[in-house]
C-alpha positions in Angstrom: 112.3 109.4 172.6 113.6 109.8 169.1 115.0 107.1 166.8 118.4 107.4 165.2 120.9 104.9 163.8 122.2 104.2 167.3 118.7 103.5 168.7 116.3 105.5 170.8 117.8 108.8 171.9 116.8 112.1 173.6 118.4 115.4 174.3 118.4 117.5 177.5 118.2 121.2 176.9 119.2 123.6 179.7 119.2 127.3 180.2 121.6 128.2 183.0 122.3 131.5 184.8 125.6 133.2 185.3 126.5 130.9 188.2 125.7 127.7 186.3 122.3 127.0 188.0 119.5 125.8 185.7 116.7 128.2 184.9 114.8 126.0 182.4 115.1 122.4 181.5 113.6 120.6 178.5 113.7 117.1 177.0 113.4 116.6 173.2 113.8 113.8 170.7 117.4 113.0 169.8 117.0 114.0 166.2 115.4 117.4 167.0 117.4 120.4 166.0 118.7 122.4 169.0 117.9 125.9 167.6 114.3 125.1 166.8 113.5 123.5 170.1 115.0 126.3 172.2 112.5 128.9 171.1 110.1 128.4 174.1 112.9 128.3 176.6 114.2 131.8 175.7 111.1 133.7 176.6 112.5 134.7 180.0 115.5 136.5 178.7 115.1 140.2 179.0 116.9 143.5 178.7 120.6 143.5 179.2 120.9 139.7 179.3 123.2 137.7 177.0 122.5 134.3 175.4 125.7 132.3 175.0 125.0 129.5 172.6 126.9 127.2 170.3 126.7 127.1 166.6 123.4 125.2 166.6 121.7 128.4 167.8 123.2 130.6 164.9 120.1 131.8 163.1 118.9 135.2 162.1 115.4 134.5 163.5 116.9 133.7 167.0 119.1 136.9 166.9 116.1 139.0 165.9 114.0 137.6 168.7 116.7 138.2 171.2 117.0 141.8 170.0 113.2 142.3 170.3 113.4 141.1 173.9 116.3 143.4 174.6 118.8 140.6 175.0 122.0 140.0 173.0 122.8 136.6 171.3 126.5 135.9 171.5 126.4 132.8 169.4 129.4 131.4 167.6 128.8 131.9 163.9 128.6 129.0 161.5 131.8 128.8 159.3 129.7 129.1 156.1 127.8 132.2 157.2 127.9 135.0 154.6 127.1 137.9 157.0 129.2 137.5 160.1 127.6 139.3 163.1 129.1 140.6 166.3 130.7 137.8 168.4 132.8 138.0 171.6 135.2 135.1 172.1 135.8 136.4 175.7 132.2 136.1 176.7 131.8 132.8 174.8 134.3 131.2 177.3 131.5 131.5 180.0 129.4 129.0 178.0 131.4 126.4 179.8 129.0 126.9 182.7 126.3 124.9 180.9 128.8 122.2 180.0 129.8 122.0 183.6 126.1 121.7 184.6 125.7 118.7 182.2 128.8 117.1 183.6 127.4 117.4 187.1 124.0 115.8 186.3 125.6 113.1 184.2 127.3 111.7 187.3 123.8 110.4 188.3 123.4 107.0 186.8 119.6 107.4 186.1 120.3 110.5 183.9 123.4 109.1 182.2 121.8 105.9 181.1 118.2 107.1 180.9 116.4 104.3 182.8 113.0 106.2 182.6 111.4 105.8 179.2 108.6 108.3 179.9 109.7 111.8 179.1 108.0 113.3 182.2 109.7 110.8 184.5 113.1 111.4 182.9 112.7 115.2 183.2 111.9 114.7 186.9 115.1 112.6 187.2 117.1 115.4 185.6 115.6 117.9 188.0 116.4 115.6 190.9 120.0 115.2 189.7 120.3 119.0 189.3 119.1 119.5 192.9 121.5 116.7 194.1 124.4 118.3 192.4 124.1 121.5 194.4 122.1 123.4 191.8 118.7 125.2 192.3 116.0 125.0 189.7 114.1 128.2 189.3 111.5 127.2 186.8 111.2 124.6 184.0 110.0 124.7 180.5 108.5 121.4 179.2 
């Protein structure tokens, strides 16, 4: 759990497939940057796959890594980016799958309010909520 002005916080990171089912789940401190903490979750992306990420994932290092793995990073560019790279707004609309996944698991009270203070127990609660919301978890990155 990380400390912020609002108190103790944490973030749930999820990598979902094309049908909105979680492939990898991870818990980090609330103040941790999304782009830096996602590096170990993206190892499973391979040739022909597309990473749809928000502006927090807009970095040259992440795009280079995806290109080395044979995947393409369709990440919305930051407004102050000097070199604007290829971006498809049509494909970006499918990023709503991960937002819908979060909406489903937040219906579970233990996840929405985070009763578990231990990160391992909270991650287990998130996985149970994902199973209870009709999703299947393939593997998890901790």
